[in-house]
C-alpha positions in Angstrom: 105.6 22.5 44.4 107.9 24.6 46.6 111.4 23.8 47.6 111.6 22.5 51.1 114.3 20.3 52.8 113.7 16.9 54.3 114.9 15.6 57.6 116.6 12.3 58.4 115.7 10.1 61.3 118.4 7.6 61.9 117.0 4.1 62.5 120.1 2.8 64.4 120.8 2.2 68.1 120.7 4.2 70.2 117.4 5.3 68.8 116.5 9.0 69.5 112.8 9.7 69.0 112.9 12.8 71.2 113.8 15.0 68.2 110.5 14.2 66.5 108.6 17.1 68.1 111.1 19.5 66.7 111.0 17.9 63.2 107.2 18.1 63.3 107.1 21.9 63.5 106.7 22.7 59.8 110.3 23.4 58.8 110.7 20.1 56.9 108.8 18.7 54.0 109.1 15.1 55.3 111.1 12.8 57.6 113.1 10.1 55.8 113.8 6.8 57.6 116.5 4.4 56.3 115.9 0.7 56.3 119.0 -1.5 56.4 120.4 -4.7 57.8 124.0 -3.6 57.6 125.8 -0.3 56.9 128.3 0.5 54.1 131.2 0.7 56.5 133.4 -2.4 56.6 133.8 -4.0 60.0 137.6 -3.8 59.6 137.5 0.0 59.6 135.0 0.4 62.5 137.7 0.2 65.2 139.4 2.7 67.5 142.4 2.4 65.2 140.5 4.3 62.5 137.8 6.3 64.3 136.7 7.3 67.7 133.1 6.7 66.6 133.9 3.0 67.3 134.3 3.9 70.9 130.8 5.4 71.1 129.2 2.5 69.2 130.5 -1.1 69.1 129.2 -1.7 65.5 128.0 0.4 62.5 125.3 -2.2 61.9 122.9 -1.7 64.8 120.0 -1.1 62.5 116.3 -1.2 63.5 113.4 -2.0 61.2 112.6 1.1 59.3 108.9 0.3 58.9 108.6 -0.3 62.6 110.3 2.9 63.5 108.0 4.7 61.0 105.0 3.3 62.9 106.4 4.6 66.1 107.0 8.0 64.6 103.5 8.0 63.2 102.0 8.2 66.6 104.5 10.7 67.9 104.0 13.3 65.2 101.0 15.1 63.9 102.0 17.1 60.8 105.0 15.9 58.9 104.9 13.1 56.3 107.1 10.0 57.1 109.0 8.3 54.3 110.9 5.0 54.2 114.2 5.7 52.4 114.1 3.0 51.1 112.6 -0.4 51.8 113.6 -3.1 49.3 111.1 -5.4 47.8 113.1 -8.6 48.3 113.3 -9.0 52.1 109.6 -8.2 52.4 106.9 -9.8 50.2 105.0 -7.1 48.3 101.7 -8.3 49.8 103.2 -7.7 53.3 104.5 -4.3 52.2 101.0 -3.4 50.9 99.5 -4.2 54.2 102.2 -2.7 56.4 102.0 0.6 54.4 98.3 0.8 54.9 98.8 0.1 58.6 101.3 2.8 59.1 99.3 5.2 57.1 96.3 4.7 59.4 98.5 5.3 62.4 99.9 8.5 60.7 96.4 9.6 59.6 97.4 9.8 56.0 101.0 11.0 56.3 102.9 7.8 55.4 104.9 7.5 52.1 106.1 4.1 51.0 109.7 4.6 49.7 110.8 1.6 47.8 114.0 0.4 46.0 115.3 -2.7 44.3 117.8 -3.3 47.2 121.6 -3.7 47.7 123.3 -7.1 47.8 124.8 -6.6 51.3 121.3 -6.4 52.8 119.9 -9.4 50.9 122.4 -12.1 49.8 123.9 -12.8 53.3 120.4 -13.6 54.5 119.6 -16.2 51.9 117.3 -14.1 49.7 117.4 -14.4 45.9 118.8 -11.3 44.3 118.9 -12.1 40.6 117.3 -9.8 38.1 116.6 -7.1 40.7 115.0 -4.6 38.4 112.5 -7.1 37.0 111.8 -8.4 40.5 111.2 -4.8 41.7 108.8 -4.0 38.9 106.8 -7.1 39.6 106.6 -6.3 43.3 105.1 -2.8 42.4 102.5 -4.6 40.2 101.5 -6.8 43.1 101.2 -3.8 45.6 99.1 -1.8 43.2 97.0 -4.9 42.3 96.1 -5.5 46.0 95.4 -1.9 46.6 93.3 -1.2 43.6 91.3 -4.4 43.4 87.9 -5.1 45.0 87.8 -8.6 46.4 90.2 -11.5 45.9 92.8 -11.5 43.1 95.0 -13.9 41.3 98.5 -13.1 40.0 100.9 -15.5 38.3 104.2 -13.7 37.9 107.8 -14.7 37.5 108.7 -14.1 41.2 105.3 -13.8 43.0 102.1 -15.7 42.9 98.7 -14.8 44.4 95.8 -17.2 44.6 92.5 -15.8 45.7 94.4 -13.2 47.7 92.6 -10.3 49.3 93.5 -7.1 51.1 90.2 -5.6 52.2 91.8 -2.9 54.5 90.6 0.4 53.1 93.0 3.3 52.7 92.9 6.1 55.2 90.5 8.8 54.1 90.1 7.1 50.7 93.7 7.6 49.5 96.4 5.0 49.3 99.9 6.0 50.5 102.1 7.6 47.8 104.9 5.5 46.5 108.3 7.1 46.1 111.0 5.2 44.2 114.8 5.2 44.4 116.1 4.7 40.9 119.2 5.6 38.8 119.5 3.2 35.9 117.6 3.6 32.7 115.1 0.8 33.3 114.6 1.8 36.9 114.0 5.4 35.9 111.3 4.3 33.4 109.7 2.2 36.1 109.7 5.3 38.4 107.9 7.2 35.7 105.1 4.6 35.5 104.7 4.0 39.2 106.2 6.7 41.4 104.6 9.7 43.2 108.1 10.8 44.2 111.6 9.9 43.0 115.2 10.2 44.1 118.3 8.8 42.5 120.8 6.5 44.1 123.4 8.8 42.6 123.3 12.0 40.6 126.8 13.5 40.7 126.1 16.8 38.8 123.1 19.0 38.3 123.2 18.0 34.6 123.1 14.3 35.6 120.1 15.0 38.0 118.2 16.9 35.3 118.8 14.1 32.7 117.5 11.4 35.1 114.5 13.5 36.1 113.7 14.1 32.4 113.7 10.4 31.8 111.3 9.8 34.7 109.0 12.5 33.5 109.0 11.2 29.9 108.1 7.8 31.1 105.3 9.2 33.2 104.0 11.1 30.2 104.0 8.0 28.0 102.1 6.2 30.8 99.4 8.9 30.7 100.4 10.2 34.1 101.0 13.8 35.1 104.9 14.2 35.3 104.6 17.3 37.4 102.9 15.4 40.2 106.1 13.4 40.8 108.0 14.9 43.7 111.8 15.2 42.7 113.9 14.4 45.8 117.6 13.7 46.5 119.8 12.6 49.4 122.6 15.1 48.8 125.8 13.8 50.3 128.2 16.7 51.1 131.2 17.6 53.2 130.8 20.6 55.4 133.7 22.3 57.2 133.7 25.7 58.9 136.9 26.7 57.0 139.5 25.3 54.6 141.6 24.0 57.5 138.8 22.0 59.0 137.7 20.7 55.6 141.2 19.4 55.0 141.2 17.5 58.3 137.7 16.0 57.6 138.9 14.7 54.2 141.8 12.8 55.9 139.4 10.8 58.1 139.3 7.1 57.2 135.4 6.9 57.3 135.1 10.0 55.1 137.6 8.5 52.6 135.5 5.4 52.7 132.6 7.2 51.0 134.4 6.3 47.8 133.5 2.7 48.4 130.0 3.7 47.5 131.1 5.1 44.1 131.8 2.8 41.1 135.0 2.9 39.2 133.1 3.9 36.1 131.6 6.9 37.8 134.9 8.0 39.4 136.6 7.6 36.0 134.2 10.1 34.5 135.7 12.7 36.9 139.2 11.8 35.8 140.3 9.5 38.6 141.2 5.8 38.9 139.3 4.0 41.7 141.5 2.8 44.5 139.5 -0.5 44.6 140.3 -1.2 40.9 138.7 -0.7 37.6 136.0 -3.3 38.1 134.7 -1.9 41.4 130.9 -1.5 41.3 130.3 0.9 44.1 127.9 0.2 46.9 126.6 -2.9 45.1 130.1 -4.5 45.7 130.4 -3.7 49.4 130.4 -6.6 51.8 131.3 -5.2 55.2 132.3 -8.5 56.7 134.7 -9.5 53.9 136.7 -6.3 53.2 139.8 -7.0 55.3 142.0 -4.5 57.2 144.8 -4.9 54.7 142.5 -4.3 51.8 141.0 -1.2 53.4 144.5 0.2 54.3 145.5 -0.2 50.7 142.3 1.5 49.6 142.7 4.4 52.0 146.3 5.0 50.8 145.0 5.4 47.3 142.2 7.9 48.1 143.1 11.5 47.3 141.0 14.4 48.7 140.4 15.7 45.2 138.5 12.5 44.4 135.9 13.2 47.1 135.8 16.9 46.3 135.0 16.1 42.7 132.0 14.0 43.7 130.1 16.0 46.3 129.3 19.6 47.3 131.8 20.8 49.9 132.9 23.8 51.9 131.1 26.0 54.4 127.4 25.6 55.0 126.8 28.6 52.7 129.0 27.2 49.9 127.3 23.9 50.1 123.9 25.6 49.9 124.9 27.4 46.7 126.0 24.1 45.1 122.7 22.4 46.1 120.9 25.3 44.6 122.3 24.2 41.2 120.5 20.9 41.7 117.3 22.9 42.5 117.7 24.7 39.2 117.9 21.3 37.6 114.5 20.3 39.1 115.2 19.2 42.6 112.4 20.2 45.1 113.0 18.1 48.3 116.7 18.0 49.2 118.1 16.2 52.2 121.5 17.7 52.9 123.5 14.8 54.4 126.8 16.0 55.9 129.4 13.2 55.6 131.8 15.3 57.6 130.0 13.9 60.6 131.9 10.6 60.0 135.2 12.3 60.6 134.8 11.7 64.4 132.9 12.5 67.5 133.8 16.2 67.5 132.7 16.7 63.9 129.5 14.6 64.5 128.6 16.9 67.4 128.6 20.0 65.2 127.2 18.4 62.0 123.5 19.2 62.8 124.3 22.9 63.2 126.2 22.9 59.9 123.3 21.2 58.1 120.8 23.6 59.6 122.8 26.6 58.4 123.1 25.1 54.9 119.3 24.6 54.9 118.7 28.2 56.0 121.0 29.5 53.2 119.4 27.3 50.6 115.9 28.3 51.5 116.9 32.0 51.2 118.4 31.3 47.8 115.2 29.5 46.8 112.7 32.0 48.1 111.1 32.6 44.8 111.1 29.0 43.5 108.0 26.9 43.4 
């Protein structure tokens, strides 16, 4: 399994599918497509007062359905695998996910990967979906998907969250192979589930190479106990980073309110492990606690005043494209094989967003040169 970067296709308006031809040329291992109802940026900060990105887009929540965009991308590409990153198993019934995944895989001629996760409250609870016991609910959904795929004829299932009665899914897989399932998981139970079910894995957070290696080891150990080949699980990661062309530019990026707001996705417990008190308080749970419509301007202003650049620098790779690549290489040494370098510096404003793609490409080039002998 050689090291190869992944590409991101944003599933927000305005949707740009014209880049698919370039992404399909062999440079990328796969294209990852997010699936959200809302973003992690609070409404109160998405205003011209804080960012000129609000001038270009009236809302950070103009999301499209990730599965639907994947279907469109399937017929507009020929080579590269397409991965949902990730679809939760709450808003969509697992039976529907099983059928939709087969549908897209037929459109893609065997190139679709069903990326799944247990979900975030901001995408679930405001819409009236039940979000208690998310890990148990997630595992049961995986059981339902596999049951429908692997069974010949109608099946019954009487679970805690789902019930099937004489249910059937007779649609055969493309070329005799069901779509791979990749799982986003970070907690101990979720990592064990990934080992039992996943064909690919990426953590919701792995803040050091040692952390990534430990989580990957747990996934592989679980796979081994389940009688599966651990080496057939693809280790992935969405590597958030901050790229600046020099120290002066990096310092300006770190002062941008939306870049500072990255820390809203980090729990107080995690930040404490790096020696900092979280500006949102000691009970802040990270992205699980974000409610974009509830965090007021006053609360966000107070939060921004408490963010120190060193907090962000401690959490993510940063620096020039070359420096970022060298840091990501440490995660490769820890077992990572499919990295997506996600430059959060693009959130510093329109000028930075315009140059972000070039920065990421340079970081990818450097990383591939560093990993030339790794397979």
